C-alpha positions in Angstrom: -32.8 -31.8 34.1 -33.8 -28.7 32.2 -35.1 -25.8 34.3 -37.1 -22.9 33.0 -37.7 -19.9 35.2 -40.2 -17.2 34.2 -40.3 -13.7 35.5 -41.9 -10.3 34.6 -45.5 -10.9 35.4 -47.6 -8.5 37.4 -50.5 -6.1 37.4 -50.9 -3.7 34.5 -53.7 -1.4 33.3 -55.5 -2.1 30.0 -53.4 -0.7 27.2 -50.2 -1.2 29.1 -47.1 -3.3 28.5 -45.1 -6.0 30.2 -42.1 -8.0 29.2 -41.8 -11.6 30.4 -38.5 -13.4 30.6 -37.7 -17.1 30.6 -34.2 -18.2 31.7 -33.2 -21.7 30.7 -30.7 -23.8 32.4 -28.9 -24.5 29.1 -28.6 -22.8 25.7 -31.9 -21.8 24.3 -30.6 -22.8 20.8 -30.2 -26.4 22.0 -34.0 -26.8 21.8 -36.0 -27.2 18.6 -38.1 -24.3 19.8 -39.1 -22.3 22.7 -42.6 -20.9 23.3 -45.0 -19.1 25.6 -48.3 -20.5 26.5 -51.0 -19.3 28.9 -53.6 -21.0 31.0 -57.1 -20.7 29.6 -59.8 -19.1 31.6 -61.3 -22.5 32.6 -57.9 -23.4 34.0 -57.7 -26.7 32.3 -55.4 -26.2 29.4 -52.5 -24.2 28.2 -53.1 -22.2 25.1 -50.3 -21.4 22.6 -49.2 -17.8 22.5 -46.0 -17.5 20.5 -43.0 -19.6 19.5 -39.5 -19.1 18.2 -37.6 -21.9 16.6 -33.9 -22.7 16.7 -33.7 -20.9 13.4 -35.5 -17.8 14.7 -38.7 -18.4 12.8 -41.6 -17.2 14.8 -45.3 -18.0 15.0 -48.1 -16.7 17.1 -51.7 -17.0 18.1 -54.1 -14.8 16.1 -55.3 -13.2 19.3 -51.9 -11.6 20.0 -51.0 -10.7 16.4 -49.4 -7.2 16.3 -49.3 -6.9 20.1 -46.9 -9.6 21.4 -43.4 -10.3 20.2 -41.1 -13.2 21.1 -37.4 -12.8 21.1 -34.3 -14.3 22.6 -30.9 -13.5 24.0 -28.7 -16.5 23.3 -25.8 -15.2 25.4 -28.2 -15.1 28.4 -30.1 -18.3 27.7 -33.2 -16.2 27.8 -36.4 -15.9 25.8 -38.6 -12.8 26.1 -42.2 -12.1 25.4 -42.9 -8.4 24.9 -46.6 -7.7 25.4 -48.1 -4.4 24.3 -51.6 -3.1 24.2 -52.6 -5.5 26.9 -56.3 -6.4 27.3 -58.2 -7.9 30.2 -58.5 -11.1 28.1 -54.7 -11.4 28.3 -54.9 -12.0 32.0 -53.5 -15.5 32.7 -50.6 -17.4 34.1 -48.0 -17.5 31.3 -45.7 -20.5 30.9 -42.4 -20.9 29.2 -42.0 -24.1 27.1 -38.9 -25.7 25.6 -39.4 -28.4 23.0 -37.1 -31.2 22.0 -37.8 -34.2 19.7 -38.9 -36.4 22.6 -39.4 -34.0 25.5 -41.2 -30.9 26.5 -40.2 -28.8 29.4 -42.2 -26.3 31.3 -41.6 -23.5 33.8 -43.8 -22.9 36.8 -45.4 -19.8 35.3 -45.7 -16.1 35.9 -49.1 -14.4 36.5 -50.2 -11.5 34.4 -53.2 -9.5 35.5 -54.7 -6.7 33.3 -57.1 -4.6 35.2 -58.1 -1.0 35.8 
């Protein structure tokens, strides 16, 4: 059973930065991709934020372009999300996702609150 554990959330002022981490219970390169999602304001769906593939190709939502960066540390089985220039609209619970051909795995989430 794959486990994903997120950390790094918290309260930050607008314009500030946070770095989220997701530690996987096995090699992050064993998955097709790993990604970050966040719960939408209605609380009824997870919206895509950013993804990194096994081959280190990245993709991101337009709303975070130029502000968020996904990376990974293979030796530590960890994927990061560096979030800069945070805005109130970025407040959400952020979830780590690991994708295989026939399975998707999710962490339990870490909350990010952007407020003055």
